[in-house]
N, C-alpha and C positions, 0 to 999 in steps of 0.2 A: 741480191737474192733475199737477204734478211728483210729489207724494206718491203719486198714483194710479199713475203710470208706474213709479215706483221699487218700489212694492209688487208690481206685476205682474211686473216683472223678477225680483224676489227669489223670488216664488212659482215662476216658471219654472225658476230655477236650482235650487231645492229639489227640483223634480220631475225635473230633468235626468238623474238617475241611474236613473230608471225606464224600462226598455225592454221592451215586451211581446214575446211570442213566445219560442220556445225558445232557450236559450243553447247554442251548439255545443260539443260535446266530441268529440275524436278517437275514432273507433271502436276497440274493443279489438282488438289484433293476434291473429293465429292462435295458439292455445294449444298446437298440436301441436309436438313437438320434432323431427319427421322429415318429409322431403318425400315419402317413398315408404312403401308399406305395410310392406315388409320393410326392415330397417335397412340403411343404406348401408354397404358394406364399407369398411374403412380404406384399401384399395388395390385397383386393378384387376389383371388378369393382366399379366404382364411379357413380352410378345413380344420377340424379339431383332431385331437389324437396325436400319436407319435408321428413326426414328420409333417405335421400340419402347420397352421399359422400362415399369415400373409407374407409374401415376399415384396419388399419395397424397392423400386428402381430409383436410384438417385444419380444425378448427373455427376460426372467425375472428369477431371482433366486428363487423367491417365488410367490405363487398365491396371488393376492391382497386381503386384508381384507376389509370388508364392501363394497364389489364390487358393490352393488346396488346403492351406491351414485354416481356412474359414469353415471347414467341415468339422472342426473340433475333435479330430481323432488323432491322438499321438501315434497310434499304430500306422495310420495312413501316412502321416508326415514322415515317419521312419522309412516306409516303403518307397515313397517318392524320392526322398533324399538318397537312398541306396541306389535307386535306378539311375538318378542323375550322375552318380559317381561311378557306376560300374557297367552301364549299358554298353555293349559292343557297338551299337549304332552310333552312340555319342563318341566313343573312342575313334571310330572311323572318321566321323565328321571333324573331330579335332585334328587328326593327322592330315586330312585333306586341307584344312585351313593353314597348317604349318607349311605344307607343300606349296600352296598358292602364294604364301608370303615369300618363300624362298625363290620361287620362280620369278616373282616381281623383283626381288633383290638382284637376282642374276641378270635379268634383262636390263635393270637400271644401271648396273655396273658396266654392262657391255655397251650401252648406248650413250650414257651421259658423260663418260670419261674416255680419254684416249686409250688405245691398246698399246701397251709397251711390252716388247718381247726381247729377251736376250738370247743370243745364239753363239754357240761354240762348236766348231767342227774342225775336222782334219781330213785331208784328202791326198792320196798318193797320186802324183801326176808325172807326165813325161811330155816334153815339148820337142817336136821335130822341126828344126829350122827349115828343112827342105820343103816342108809344106807351105811355107811362106815365100818360097822362091830364093831362099838363102842357102846356097849349096856349099859355100866356102867355109862355113862355120861348122866345127865338129859338133856332133850331137851331144848335148849335155846328158848326164845320167839322170835317172828318175829322182824326184825330190818330193817331200811332203810339204803341203801348203796348209798352214793353220789360219783359221778365220775366227775372230771374236768380234761380235757386233751387237748393237742395240738398235732396234727399229721402233718407230712410233707411227701410228696411223690413227686418223680421226675423220669421221664423216660429219660434216656440219649439217645440223638439223635446220636448214634454212626455211623449209616449208612445213615443218612440224610433224613429219612422218614418224620420227622416233618418239616424240612426245605424245602423239596420239596413240601410238602402239603401247607406250607405258600407261597411258590413261586407260586403255582397254584392259590391260593386265591388272591394274589396280582395281578396276571395276569387277574383275573376276575374283579378286581377293575379297571385296565387299560382298559379292554374291556368296562366296563360300562361308563367310562369317555369318551372314543371315541364314544360310542353310543350317549351320550349327545351332543357331538360336531357334530356328523352326523345329529342328530335331529335338531339342530340349523341351520345347513346348509340347510337341507330339508325345514324347515319352511320358512326361508328367500327366498329360491328359489321358493317355492309354492306361496308366497305372490307376488313376482315379476311377476311370470308367470300369476297368476290370475289377477293382475292389468293390464298387457298388454292385456290379453284377454278381460277384461271388457272395456278398452278403445276402442279396436277394435270393439267389439259388439255394443257399443253405436254409433260409427261412421257408422257401417254397417246399423243399424236400421234407423239412420237419412237419409242416402242415399237411403235406400229402400223406406222410406216414400216419398221422392222426386221422386223416380222412379215410384211409384204407382200414384202419382199425375200427372206426365207426361203421363203415359199410360192411365189414366182416361180421360185426356183432349183429347188424340188421339181418344179414343173410342167415346167420345161425338161428335167429328167432323165426325167420320165415320158413326155414327148412323144418323146424319143429312144428310150426303151424301146418305146413303141407302134410307132414306125417299124421297130424290129427285131423286133417280134412278142413282146416280153417281158411286156407288160401288156395288159389288156383296155381297149377304148375307154371303157367305163363308168367305169373307175377314173380315166382322164384327165379325163373330164367332171366327175367328182366333185371333183377337184383344182381344175379351173377354176372350178367353183361356189364352192368354199371361198375361192379367191383373190378372186373378184368380191365375195363377201360382206364380206371383210376390207377391200377397197378401198372398198366402199360405206359402211363405218363411219367412214372418214376425213373426208369432207365435213361430216357433222354435228358432229364434234369441232372442225373448223376454224370452223364457224359459231358454236358455243358459245364458242370462244376469242375470236372477234371481238366477240361480244355482251358478253362479260365485260370486254373492253378498253373498249368503249363505255360500259358501266355505270360502270366506274372513272373514266372521263373526266368523266362527269356528276357523280359524287360529288366529284370534285376541282375542279369548277367550270370545266372547260375543254371545248372542242369535241371531239367524237370523233376528229377528224382531227389533233388537237394531238399533238406529240411532246415536250411539255415534261417529262413524267415517264417518258420511254422508258428512261432509265438505271435508275431504280428498278424499273420493271416487269421489265426484262430480268434484274435481279439476284434476282428472286424465283424460288425453286425449292423443291421439297419438301425437298431436302437442307439448305437454308439456314434452313428454318423449324423451330425447336426446339420439341419438344413439352414443355410445362410438366410437370415431374414432381411438383410439389406444387400442389394446387388448393385455394384458400381457400373454405370452405363456411360460409355464415352460417346462422342459424336462420330459420325462417319468420317469426317476429316481427320480426327485423331486416329481412327482405325487405320487409315492409309499410312500414317506415320509410324505406327507401332507394330502392325502385324508383320512378322518376319518374312512370310511368303510374299507379301506385297513389296517389301523392301528388296527382297531377292529379285523379284521381277523388275523392279526399278534398276537394280544394278546391271541386269542383263540388257536393259534398254540403254543404259549409259555405255556399256561395252559396244553395243551395236552402233551407237552414235559416234564413238571414237573410231570404230573401224571404217566408217565413211570417210573420216579425216585421213586415215592411213591410205585408203584407196585413192583419194583425191590428190594427196601429196605425191603419190607415185607417178602422177602424170607430169610432174615438174622436174627440173634438173636436180641432180644430186652432186654435191661438191664434197670432195674428199682431199685430205692432206696427208702426205706420208713423208717420213724422213728417217734417215738411218746414218749411223756412224760406226766405224769399226776399224779394225786393223787386220792386215793379212801379212803373215811372216812365214818364213821357212823354218824358223825355230820357235819353239814354245817360249823360250826364255825372252824372246824379243817382242812378245805380244804387248808388253806394257811400255814399250819405248815410245809410243805415240800413235795417233790416228793417221792412217794413210788412205782410208776409204771413207767417203761420205756421199750421201745423196739426199735430195729434197725434191718433192714433186707435188703438184697440184692437179687434181683431176675433176673434170666436169662431165657428167653423163646425162644426156637428154634423150629420153625415148623418142624415137622418130616413127618407127613402124613395128607394131607387135601383133598385127592381124586383128586389131580390135580388142585384144586381151585386157588392157588396162581400163578402157572405158566400160567393157562388160563387167569387170570386177567392181567398178565404181557403181554401176547400176545395180549389180547384185547386192552390194553392201547397203544401198539405199532401200532396196526391197526388204532386206533383213531388218533394217531399222523400222520399217512400217510393220513388219510382222511382230517385232519385239514390242512395239507400242500397242498393237492389238492384243498380244498376250498379257501385257500389263493391265489393260482395261478389263480383260476377262477375269484376271485374278482379283481385281478390285470388286467387280460385280459379284463374283462367287463369294467373296468374303462378306459382302453386304447381305447376300442371300442367306448365308449360314447364320448370321446374327439375327436376321429377320425370322428365320425358321425357328430358332431356339427361343426367341422372345414369345412367339405365338404358342410354341409348345409349352412353355412355362405357364402361360395363362390357362391353357386347356388342361395341363397337368393338375393345376390347383382345383379346377372345376371337377375333373374326374375323381381326384382323391376325395373331394368333398362328397360326391355322390357315393363312391365306394365306402367311405366312412359312415355315411348315413345308413347304407345297406347293412354294413357290418354291425353297427350299433343296434339296429332293429332286429337283426338275426340273433344277436347275443341276448337282447332283451327277451326275445321269444324263447330262446333256449333256457334262460333263467326262469321264465314263467312255466315252461314245460317241466322243469325239474321240480318246481314247487307243486305243480299239479300231480306229478308222478309220485312225489312223496306223500301226497294226500290221497292217492289212489284214483285220481281223476283221469289220468291218461296212462297208456301202456308204455312199457319200456321201449318198444319199437318207435313210438311217436316221440319219446324223449331223445332217443338216439338220432332220429331224423332231424329234429330241431338242432341238435348239436352238429350234425353233419352240414346242415345249411349254414350255420355260423362259421364252421371251418372253411367252407367254400368261399364265403364272402371275405373272410380274413385272407385267404389266398389271393383273391382279386385285389384286395386293398394293398397287399404286399407288393404286387407288381406295380401298382399306381404310385406307391411311395418311392420305389426304386427308380421309376421313370422320372420322377420329379428331381431326385438327387442327380441322376445321370444328365438330365437336360440342363441343370444348373452348372454342372462341370463343363458341359459342351458350350454353354454361353461364355463362360470365362475363357475357354480355349479359343472360341471364335473371335472374341474381342482382342486376342493377342496378348493376354496376360502373361507376362514374361516370368521365367524362372529367375531366382536370385543369381547375381553374377557368379562366375566361376571363382572358387576359393583360391585356386592356384593358377598362375599364368601358364598358358599352354603354348 
């Protein structure tokens, strides 16, 4: 019996290296060397003024970590660091990663090692000899039978079903880890985007108030002229309409600012009513956010290795590949070994006297007829593998699109800011000239205010263009998969 068991174990170990199903290989990265159809220029246009200057695209082997620090704002850095430490979204992702790891540990312990169980029981019994055809023996009284035993069972992974299942579970762990990394990248990107939007809205509200003040003064002058018969009523009504329209633009801006503050609070893991980060938020302004003049640009092949959402899709592809192996292995025989030893006594004190019960068994199960179930599951797993590969390709293509979109946006942002800056400069020069002429008596106060109003409107347009350039720069870093710094503490 011992020789038979040893021979069986040796055979199983010899076959342990055989695992049916496809071996997973990382898909080939994109072969293109450019994100866009036309080559990306070495630098953008160089508008003057705050937030101006050219942005230079330089080749890099990896996307920069902690990319938000390149905006040169300590307040922004503090907000991002706080969000990465306290965001409920990240807390959930960390907990899911721990759960996935423990699920793998549990499955590995259950499949890689034998199951050993100890059992201790007692049962009150009565034997009736007459039921066995023995009528001459008097009936013995009831007695208690005590049983102490140890059992061992193990399923030999001859065709790799268990190893493929573990491979699939480990791929799920990888997926969860990349999901955490993607969540950290998303949180950092959302904080930067919201911070830029907040700074832009504050500036727009400030300029809109100034614009309302200028239009109100113009309306006051026109109403005095109307009373003196110097202008037509239709002109006054037109001015009132313009003022009302400008005033109407203020509440939506205030709503957007409040919503942005609420969004930032949630990202930071605090209530919308909290004032915990009021100092950092008040320190944010477009003038304190420095536009990075050098932007690291990786290759598409690097993007496929670094973007966490692509790596997550790759992990799901790996899991689907392993599941094909599980479904294939289930078509083949399953070999199991079980053994047990114990003692059965009528007195507890006698349980340690020695073993009087033992068993050893070898089982082989070969599916013969399951109504096509196993083959259907194998075909289904193969279809799932094809779907996972298509999803992976789609994820890669969307990542390439995001980078291409932001690259083109940055080129056009610079051109727009250049034009907005030219318009603002000319309008300001006109306002300066109008003030000089007004001081010399050459133009009326109304014309002076009108020149100032035009300058304010062009400044408002320039503010939006400046904010768009900052936001699109952050979007490019995020699209490249620029990772956050590693976790400070092990999770």
